[in-house]
C-alpha positions as CSV (number, residue, x, y, z in Angstrom):
1,M,0.0,0.0,0.1
2,F,2.8,2.5,1.1
3,G,4.6,1.8,-2.2
4,A,1.5,2.4,-4.2
5,V,1.0,5.7,-2.6
6,S,4.6,6.5,-3.1
7,G,4.7,5.7,-6.7
8,L,1.5,7.9,-7.3
9,Y,3.2,10.8,-5.5
10,R,6.3,10.2,-7.5
11,G,4.3,10.2,-10.7
12,G,2.2,13.3,-9.7
13,R,5.4,15.3,-8.7
14,N,7.1,14.2,-11.8
15,L,4.1,15.2,-13.9
16,A,3.9,18.6,-12.4
17,R,7.7,19.1,-12.9
18,L,7.1,17.9,-16.8
19,V,4.4,20.5,-17.3
20,R,6.8,23.4,-15.9
21,I,9.5,22.1,-18.1
22,G,7.1,22.2,-21.0
23,V,6.1,25.6,-20.4
24,T,9.7,26.8,-20.4
25,L,10.5,24.9,-23.7
26,A,7.2,26.4,-25.0
27,R,8.4,29.9,-24.1
28,Y,11.6,29.3,-26.4
29,D,9.8,27.6,-29.0
30,A,12.0,24.4,-27.9
31,L,9.4,21.7,-27.8
32,F,10.6,19.8,-31.0
33,P,12.4,17.2,-29.1
34,V,9.4,16.2,-27.0
35,L,7.0,16.3,-29.9
36,A,9.4,13.9,-32.0
37,I,8.8,11.3,-29.4
38,G,5.3,11.2,-30.3
39,D,1.7,11.5,-28.7
40,R,2.0,8.2,-26.9
41,L,4.4,9.8,-24.2
42,A,1.7,9.4,-21.6
43,G,-0.5,11.9,-23.5
44,A,2.1,14.7,-22.7
45,A,2.6,16.0,-26.4
46,P,-0.9,17.4,-26.9
47,L,-0.7,19.2,-23.6
48,L,2.7,20.6,-24.6
49,R,1.5,21.7,-27.9
50,M,-1.0,24.1,-26.0
51,T,1.6,25.7,-24.4
52,R,2.8,27.3,-27.7
53,L,0.5,30.0,-26.6
54,L,3.1,31.1,-24.1
55,R,5.9,31.5,-26.8
56,R,8.2,34.4,-26.3
57,R,8.5,37.2,-28.7
58,G,11.8,37.9,-30.1
59,G,14.6,35.4,-30.8
60,A,12.4,34.3,-34.0
61,G,15.6,34.2,-36.1
62,A,17.5,31.5,-33.8
63,R,18.2,28.2,-34.9
64,P,16.3,25.3,-33.0
65,G,19.3,24.5,-31.3
66,E,20.1,27.9,-30.2
67,R,16.3,28.1,-28.7
68,L,16.8,24.7,-27.1
69,A,20.2,25.8,-25.5
70,A,18.8,28.8,-23.9
71,A,15.7,26.9,-22.6
72,F,18.2,24.4,-21.1
73,N,20.0,27.5,-19.6
74,E,17.0,28.7,-17.9
75,L,15.9,25.2,-16.6
76,G,19.1,24.9,-14.5
77,P,22.3,22.9,-13.8
78,S,20.6,19.2,-14.6
79,F,19.5,20.4,-18.0
80,I,22.6,22.1,-18.8
81,K,24.4,18.7,-18.3
82,L,21.7,16.9,-20.3
83,G,22.2,19.6,-23.1
84,Q,25.9,18.8,-23.0
85,I,25.4,15.0,-23.2
86,L,22.7,15.5,-26.1
87,S,25.5,17.4,-27.9
88,T,27.1,14.2,-28.6
89,R,24.0,12.4,-30.2
90,A,23.7,13.9,-33.7
91,D,21.8,10.7,-34.4
92,L,18.7,12.0,-32.2
93,L,18.7,15.5,-32.9
94,G,20.5,16.3,-36.3
95,E,24.0,17.8,-36.6
96,E,23.1,21.4,-36.5
97,I,21.1,21.1,-33.3
98,A,24.0,18.9,-31.6
99,E,26.6,21.5,-32.5
100,D,24.5,24.3,-30.9
101,L,24.1,22.3,-27.8
102,A,27.7,21.8,-27.8
103,R,28.1,25.6,-27.2
104,L,26.2,25.4,-24.2
105,Q,28.2,26.8,-21.4
106,D,28.0,25.6,-17.9
107,R,27.9,28.8,-16.2
108,L,25.7,30.3,-13.5
109,P,25.8,33.3,-11.3
110,P,28.1,32.9,-8.3
111,F,27.0,32.3,-4.8
112,P,28.3,34.7,-2.2
113,G,32.0,34.4,-1.2
114,G,30.8,34.4,2.6
115,E,28.8,31.2,1.9
116,A,31.9,29.6,0.4
117,R,33.9,30.6,3.4
118,A,31.3,28.9,5.7
119,L,31.1,25.9,3.6
120,I,34.9,25.3,3.9
121,E,34.9,25.8,7.6
122,A,32.1,23.3,8.0
123,E,33.7,20.8,5.9
124,F,37.1,20.9,7.9
125,G,35.7,22.0,11.2
126,R,38.4,24.7,11.5
127,P,38.6,28.5,10.9
128,L,39.5,29.4,7.3
129,G,42.5,31.5,8.6
130,E,44.0,28.1,9.9
131,L,43.9,26.7,6.3
132,F,44.6,29.6,4.2
133,A,46.9,32.7,4.6
134,A,44.8,34.4,1.9
135,F,41.4,33.7,0.4
136,D,39.7,35.6,-2.4
137,E,36.1,35.6,-1.8
138,V,35.4,36.8,-5.4
139,P,35.1,33.5,-7.4
140,V,37.1,33.2,-10.7
141,A,34.7,30.8,-12.1
142,A,31.1,29.6,-11.3
143,A,29.4,26.6,-13.0
144,S,26.4,24.5,-12.3
145,I,27.8,22.3,-9.6
146,A,30.5,24.2,-7.8
147,Q,32.5,27.6,-8.1
148,V,36.2,28.3,-7.8
149,H,38.4,30.5,-5.5
150,F,41.9,31.4,-5.6
151,A,43.8,31.3,-2.4
152,V,47.2,31.0,-0.8
153,T,47.8,28.4,1.8
154,S,49.3,28.9,5.2
155,E,52.6,27.2,3.8
156,G,52.7,29.7,0.9
157,S,51.3,27.7,-1.8
158,E,49.2,29.3,-4.6
159,V,45.9,27.0,-5.0
160,A,42.5,27.0,-6.5
161,V,39.8,26.0,-4.2
162,K,36.5,24.4,-5.6
163,V,33.4,24.6,-3.4
164,L,30.0,22.7,-4.1
165,R,26.9,25.1,-4.4
166,P,24.7,24.8,-1.3
167,G,21.8,22.5,-2.2
168,I,22.8,21.2,-5.5
169,A,22.8,17.6,-4.5
170,R,19.2,17.9,-3.7
171,A,18.3,19.8,-7.0
172,F,20.1,17.3,-9.1
173,A,18.6,14.4,-7.4
174,R,15.0,15.6,-8.2
175,D,15.8,16.5,-11.7
176,L,17.6,13.1,-12.5
177,D,14.6,11.3,-10.9
178,L,12.5,13.2,-13.5
179,L,14.8,12.2,-16.3
180,L,15.0,8.5,-15.4
181,W,11.0,8.4,-15.0
182,L,10.7,9.9,-18.5
183,A,13.4,7.4,-20.0
184,R,11.4,4.2,-18.4
185,L,8.2,5.8,-19.9
186,V,9.8,6.2,-23.5
187,E,11.0,2.5,-23.4
188,R,7.8,1.3,-22.4
189,T,5.7,3.2,-24.7
190,R,8.0,3.4,-27.8
191,P,9.7,0.0,-28.3
192,A,11.4,1.3,-31.4
193,L,13.4,3.7,-29.4
194,R,14.8,1.1,-27.0
195,R,17.9,0.6,-28.9
196,L,19.0,4.1,-28.0
197,K,19.0,3.0,-24.5
198,P,17.4,6.3,-23.0
199,V,17.4,4.8,-19.5
200,E,21.1,3.7,-19.6
201,V,22.1,7.3,-21.1
202,V,20.4,8.8,-18.2
203,Q,22.0,6.6,-15.7
204,T,25.4,7.5,-17.4
205,L,24.5,11.2,-16.7
206,A,23.6,10.3,-13.2
207,D,26.6,8.3,-12.5
208,S,28.6,11.4,-13.9
209,V,26.9,13.6,-11.6
210,Q,27.0,11.4,-8.7
211,L,30.8,11.2,-8.9
212,E,30.9,15.3,-9.2
213,M,28.9,15.6,-6.0
214,D,31.8,14.2,-4.1
215,L,34.8,16.4,-4.7
216,R,37.1,13.6,-3.2
217,F,36.4,11.5,-6.2
218,E,37.4,14.3,-8.6
219,A,40.6,14.7,-6.6
220,A,41.3,10.9,-7.1
221,A,40.8,11.3,-10.8
222,A,43.2,14.2,-10.9
223,S,45.6,12.0,-8.9
224,E,45.3,9.0,-11.3
225,L,45.7,11.3,-14.4
226,A,48.9,12.9,-13.0
227,E,50.3,9.5,-12.2
228,N,49.6,8.2,-15.9
229,F,51.3,11.1,-17.2
230,A,54.2,11.4,-14.5
231,G,57.5,12.0,-16.2
232,D,55.8,13.6,-19.4
233,A,56.9,17.4,-19.9
234,T,54.4,18.3,-22.4
235,F,51.2,17.5,-20.3
236,R,51.0,18.6,-16.7
237,V,48.3,17.9,-14.1
238,P,48.0,20.3,-10.8
239,R,48.9,18.5,-7.8
240,V,46.1,17.9,-5.3
241,D,46.4,19.3,-1.9
242,W,44.7,16.2,-0.1
243,Q,45.0,18.3,3.5
244,R,42.3,20.8,2.4
245,T,40.1,18.5,0.3
246,G,37.0,16.7,1.4
247,R,33.6,15.7,0.2
248,T,32.5,19.4,-0.6
249,V,35.9,21.2,-1.0
250,L,38.7,20.5,-3.5
251,T,42.2,22.2,-3.3
252,I,44.6,21.9,-6.1
253,E,47.7,23.6,-7.4
254,R,46.9,27.0,-9.1
255,V,47.5,26.7,-12.8
256,I,49.1,29.8,-14.5
257,G,49.0,29.9,-18.2
258,L,47.1,31.0,-21.4
259,R,44.1,29.7,-22.7
260,V,44.6,27.1,-25.3
261,D,42.4,28.7,-27.7
262,D,44.0,32.2,-27.6
263,R,46.3,31.8,-30.6
264,E,47.2,35.4,-30.8
265,A,48.8,35.3,-27.1
266,L,50.3,32.0,-27.5
267,V,52.2,33.3,-30.5
268,G,53.1,36.4,-28.7
269,A,54.6,34.5,-25.9
270,G,56.8,32.6,-28.1
271,H,54.9,29.3,-28.2
272,S,55.2,26.9,-31.1
273,I,51.6,26.1,-32.6
274,P,52.7,23.0,-34.1
275,D,54.6,21.8,-31.0
276,L,51.1,22.5,-29.3
277,L,49.1,20.5,-31.7
278,H,51.6,17.4,-31.3
279,H,51.3,17.8,-27.8
280,A,47.6,17.8,-27.9
281,A,47.3,14.8,-30.3
282,G,49.9,12.8,-28.1
283,A,47.9,13.5,-24.8
284,F,44.6,12.6,-26.4
285,F,45.9,9.4,-27.8
286,N,47.7,8.6,-24.4
287,Q,44.4,9.0,-22.4
288,V,42.2,7.1,-24.8
289,F,44.4,4.4,-26.1
290,R,47.4,3.8,-23.8
291,D,45.4,4.4,-20.6
292,G,41.9,3.9,-21.2
293,F,41.2,6.9,-18.9
294,F,40.6,10.5,-20.2
295,H,39.6,14.0,-19.4
296,A,36.1,14.0,-20.9
297,D,35.5,17.8,-20.6
298,L,38.5,19.3,-22.6
299,H,36.9,22.6,-23.7
300,P,39.3,25.6,-24.1
301,G,38.5,26.8,-20.5
302,N,39.9,23.6,-18.9
303,L,43.0,23.7,-21.1
304,F,45.9,26.0,-20.7
305,V,49.6,26.4,-21.9
306,D,52.1,27.1,-19.2
307,A,55.3,29.3,-19.6
308,D,57.3,25.9,-20.5
309,G,55.0,25.1,-23.5
310,A,53.3,22.3,-21.8
311,L,49.4,21.6,-21.7
312,A,48.0,22.1,-18.1
313,V,44.3,20.7,-17.7
314,V,42.0,21.6,-14.9
315,D,38.5,20.4,-13.8
316,F,38.4,16.6,-13.4
317,G,34.7,16.1,-12.5
318,I,33.9,14.4,-15.9
319,M,36.1,11.6,-16.8
320,G,35.7,8.7,-19.0
321,R,37.1,5.0,-19.1
322,L,37.1,2.5,-21.9
323,D,38.2,-1.2,-21.5
324,R,40.9,-2.7,-23.9
325,Q,38.2,-4.4,-26.1
326,T,36.7,-1.0,-26.7
327,R,40.1,0.6,-27.5
328,Y,40.8,-2.1,-29.9
329,Y,37.4,-1.4,-31.6
330,L,38.0,2.3,-31.7
331,A,41.5,1.9,-33.2
332,D,40.4,-0.4,-35.9
333,M,37.4,1.6,-37.0
334,L,39.4,4.8,-37.0
335,I,42.1,2.9,-39.1
336,G,39.6,1.4,-41.2
337,F,38.0,4.7,-42.1
338,L,41.2,6.7,-42.6
339,S,42.6,4.0,-44.9
340,G,39.2,3.3,-46.7
341,D,39.0,0.0,-45.7
342,Y,35.1,0.0,-45.3
343,R,34.8,-3.8,-45.2
344,R,37.1,-3.8,-42.2
345,V,35.1,-1.1,-40.4
346,A,32.0,-3.2,-41.0
347,E,33.7,-6.4,-39.8
348,V,34.7,-4.5,-36.5
349,H,31.2,-3.4,-35.7
350,F,30.1,-7.0,-36.1
351,D,33.0,-8.7,-34.1
352,A,32.1,-6.1,-31.4
353,G,28.5,-7.2,-31.5
354,Y,27.3,-3.7,-32.0
355,V,25.4,-4.8,-35.0
356,P,23.5,-7.8,-34.8
357,P,24.5,-10.9,-36.7
358,R,21.4,-11.0,-38.6
359,R,22.1,-8.0,-40.6
360,S,24.0,-7.9,-43.6
361,I,27.5,-7.2,-43.4
362,D,27.6,-6.2,-47.2
363,A,25.1,-3.8,-46.7
364,F,26.7,-2.1,-43.7
365,T,29.9,-2.0,-45.6
366,Q,28.1,0.0,-48.2
367,A,26.7,2.3,-45.5
368,C,30.2,2.8,-43.9
369,R,31.4,3.8,-47.5
370,S,28.6,6.2,-47.9
371,I,29.7,7.9,-44.7
372,G,33.5,7.9,-45.3
373,E,33.8,8.8,-48.9
374,P,32.1,12.3,-48.8
375,I,34.1,13.1,-45.6
376,L,37.6,11.5,-46.4
377,G,37.5,12.6,-50.0
378,R,38.1,16.1,-48.7
379,P,41.5,17.9,-48.2
380,L,43.2,16.3,-44.9
381,H,42.8,19.6,-42.9
382,E,39.0,19.5,-43.6
383,I,38.5,15.9,-42.2
384,S,36.2,15.8,-39.3
385,I,36.5,12.6,-37.4
386,A,33.8,14.0,-35.1
387,R,31.6,14.6,-38.2
388,L,32.3,11.0,-39.2
389,L,31.0,9.6,-36.1
390,A,27.9,11.8,-36.1
391,Q,27.3,10.3,-39.7
392,L,27.9,6.9,-38.4
393,F,25.4,7.0,-35.7
394,Q,22.9,8.3,-38.1
395,V,22.7,4.9,-39.8
396,T,22.4,3.0,-36.7
397,E,18.4,2.6,-36.7
398,Q,18.5,0.9,-40.0
399,F,20.9,-1.7,-38.9
400,E,19.5,-2.0,-35.2
401,M,22.9,-0.8,-33.8
402,E,22.6,-0.2,-30.0
403,T,23.7,3.0,-28.5
404,Q,27.2,2.3,-26.7
405,P,26.9,4.7,-23.6
406,Q,30.4,4.3,-22.8
407,L,31.3,6.0,-26.2
408,L,29.1,9.1,-25.3
409,L,31.8,10.9,-23.2
410,L,34.7,10.0,-25.7
411,Q,32.5,11.3,-28.8
412,K,32.0,14.6,-26.9
413,T,35.7,14.8,-26.1
414,M,36.6,14.3,-29.8
415,V,34.4,17.0,-30.8
416,L,36.1,19.3,-28.1
417,V,39.6,18.3,-29.2
418,E,38.9,18.8,-32.6
419,G,37.7,22.3,-31.9
420,V,40.8,23.0,-30.1
421,G,43.0,22.0,-33.1
422,R,41.0,24.1,-35.5
423,R,41.5,27.1,-33.5
424,L,45.1,26.8,-33.2
425,D,45.7,26.0,-36.9
426,P,42.7,25.5,-39.3
427,T,45.1,24.0,-41.8
428,V,46.1,21.1,-39.6
429,N,44.1,18.0,-38.9
430,I,44.6,16.9,-35.4
431,W,43.6,13.4,-36.2
432,S,46.4,13.1,-38.8
433,L,48.9,13.7,-36.0
434,S,47.3,11.1,-34.0
435,R,47.2,8.3,-36.8
436,P,50.9,7.2,-36.4
437,L,50.6,7.0,-32.7
438,I,47.4,4.7,-33.1
439,E,49.2,2.6,-35.7
440,E,52.1,2.1,-33.4
441,W,50.0,1.2,-30.6
442,M,47.9,-1.3,-32.8
443,R,51.3,-3.0,-34.2
444,D,52.2,-3.2,-30.4
445,N,49.0,-4.6,-29.1
446,R,47.2,-6.3,-32.3
447,G,50.2,-7.2,-34.5
448,P,52.0,-10.5,-34.9
449,E,54.3,-9.8,-32.2
450,A,51.6,-9.0,-29.8
451,R,49.9,-12.2,-30.7
452,V,52.9,-14.3,-29.9
453,R,53.4,-12.4,-26.7
454,Q,49.9,-13.4,-25.5
455,Q,50.3,-17.1,-26.6
456,V,53.7,-17.1,-24.8
457,D,51.7,-15.7,-21.4
458,N,49.1,-18.2,-22.0
459,L,51.7,-21.0,-22.3
460,L,53.7,-19.8,-19.1
461,E,50.3,-19.5,-17.2
462,A,49.6,-23.2,-18.2
463,I,53.2,-24.0,-16.9
464,D,52.5,-22.5,-13.7
465,E,49.6,-24.7,-13.3
466,V,51.9,-28.1,-13.4
467,P,53.1,-27.6,-9.7
468,R,49.5,-27.3,-8.5
469,L,48.3,-30.3,-10.4
470,L,51.1,-32.4,-8.7
471,R,50.2,-30.9,-5.3
472,G,46.7,-32.0,-5.8
473,L,47.9,-35.6,-6.5
474,D,50.0,-35.5,-3.5
475,R,46.8,-34.5,-1.4
476,I,44.9,-37.4,-3.0
477,V,47.6,-39.8,-1.9
478,G,47.6,-38.3,1.8
479,D,43.9,-38.7,1.7
480,W,44.1,-42.5,0.8
481,S,46.8,-43.0,3.6
482,R,44.5,-41.2,6.0
483,G,41.5,-43.2,5.2
484,G,43.0,-46.2,6.1
485,V,43.9,-47.5,2.7
486,A,46.8,-50.0,3.1
487,L,49.6,-49.1,0.4
488,H,52.5,-51.8,0.2
489,A,56.0,-50.7,-0.6
490,E,55.6,-51.7,-4.3
491,S,52.3,-49.7,-4.6
492,L,54.1,-46.6,-3.3
493,A,57.0,-47.3,-5.7
494,A,54.5,-47.6,-8.4
495,L,52.7,-44.4,-7.7
496,G,56.0,-42.7,-7.3
497,A,57.0,-43.8,-10.7
498,H,53.5,-42.9,-12.2
499,R,54.0,-39.3,-10.6
500,A,57.4,-38.9,-12.3
501,R,55.7,-39.9,-15.7
502,L,52.8,-37.7,-15.1
503,Q,55.3,-34.7,-14.6
504,L,56.9,-35.4,-17.9
505,I,53.6,-36.0,-19.7
506,L,52.5,-32.8,-18.3
507,A,55.5,-30.6,-18.8
508,A,57.3,-32.2,-22.0
509,P,54.5,-30.7,-24.5
510,L,54.3,-27.4,-22.6
511,W,58.1,-26.9,-23.1
512,V,58.1,-28.1,-26.7
513,A,55.5,-25.6,-27.6
514,A,57.4,-22.9,-25.5
515,A,60.1,-23.5,-28.0
516,A,58.0,-23.6,-31.0
517,L,56.6,-20.2,-29.9
518,V,60.1,-18.8,-29.3
519,A,61.1,-19.9,-32.8
520,I,58.1,-18.2,-34.3
521,A,58.7,-15.0,-32.6
522,L,62.4,-14.8,-33.7
523,A,60.9,-15.5,-37.3
524,V,58.3,-12.8,-37.0
525,I,60.8,-10.4,-35.2
526,F,63.9,-10.9,-37.4
527,G,62.6,-12.7,-40.5
528,R,60.9,-9.4,-41.8
529,P,62.3,-7.6,-44.6
C-alpha cells in the first residue's frame, strides 16, 4: 500500500515538474524534441502543444538548437548537463542542433563568497584562517555544481579552491529522478526507441553527476591522471592538496598559463603552434588508447599552456574510461575509415557485437562507404572525425545498432579536441597527427608480435599450473593414507613412478610448445624484410 502511494506521489510530482519544463520549452519555442517522441508519451505531447500560446516574442531568427540551449540554460544545472550529453547525439537531434548544444556553457551566477567561506569551515571544522593565509572571496569561475576561488595556503602555496554549491545535490536528485522516469516511460511506450537505451544514457549522466557531487572523487581522478603522465613534460596535471580536500571542497595547485584557444597570445609568448598541436594529439592518444582513462571535458576553458609550453588541464569532474576491447574497436574503426577499408570497419562493428549478426555485413559495408567517402575525400585539414562519427550514428537505426553509452563521453571529447585543434591552426588536422601513434599502438597490441606475446603468456600460465596439479595428486595420496587404505612398498614405488611419468607428460609438451613459440617469435621479429 505504501509503495503504491509513494509511486503515485512520485508520478504526480514528476508530471507537475514536466508541465513546468514544457512551459519553459514552449516559451523558447523548443518543444520539438518532446513532440518528436510522439503523442504516446503518456499524452504529454498534446498538452505541451497547447503551451505554444506562451511562446516568447523575439528570437524568431534563432536556430532550433540555439533556442533549446537557451531553454536548458534557464531550466538549470541538470538540463545544462543534459544538453551537453545530447550534444554528442547527432543521431537523435541532427548535426546542427547537436553543434548548437555543444556551445552550451556551464556557467551560472556565483553564490556569495561568505557562503563559500562558511562551507569550507564546516567541511574541515576549522577557521578558514588556519587553512589559508589568503582567500579571494570573489570566485574566478562559477558553474552549475561548484565555483572556484583562488587562495594561498598557510605554507605559501598558490592554490585553486573548488566549493560545491549549497543544495545542489538535492536539486540534481530531483531532476535526475524525473529524467529517469521519462526514460523508462519512453522505453515502455516506444519500443522502437529502446535501441537508443534512454534509461542507460540517463544512468550514465546520473553516475557522472554522482561522482561530481563528492569532490574527493574528482581529486582521485586528478591524482590518477597525474600518475599516468608522470615524467611527461608536455602534459601537466596540477597537484592535489589532500589536507584541504573533502567531500564538498577540492584544493589543487593553481595553474598559471594562457588559454589554449588564445592563438594570438600564445604566438606572442613565443609558443610553437605545431608543437602544441603535437602535444595535444599525443595527450589525447595516451589518455584514450594507452590508459583507457581520459578527461572528458576538454573545452578551452579547462586547457591552458604554461610558461614552459606544456599543456595544463583543470576540472576533473567528468572523466571517461574505456576497456581494452573497446579501445581495440576504436583503433580498428578509425584506421579502417582513414585508410578507406570499409569492409574492415563493418567487420569491426560485427565482431564487437554492436550490429546484430542477422544484419547484412555487405549492406553495412556499403553504408560505411557512403559515410566515409564524402568526408575522407576532402583535403586532410578539412576532415572531421567527429562529423564522421555523427554520420555513423545516423545509420544505426537501419542496422539496429545499439547505443554504446561508454562512447558518449569519448565522442564529446573528440568534438572538443577537434575544435581546439582548428582554433590553433585551421590548416592542420589533429587526427592526422594522432594516426601514427594509433598505428604504432595497434602494432604493439594487435600485430604478430603482440599475438606471440599473448600465446607465450598463456603458455607460461599453463606451466605455472603444473605444480598445482602435482600438489593435488599428493593430497589425494595423503587422503588415501589417512582413510586407512593400506599401501604396500611396491604400490608406493609404482605410484611414485607414475607421478614422475605424469610430470613428464604434463611438462614435456608445454616446453616443446614454448620452444616452438620462441622460434615463431624470432622469425616474426627478425625475419621481416
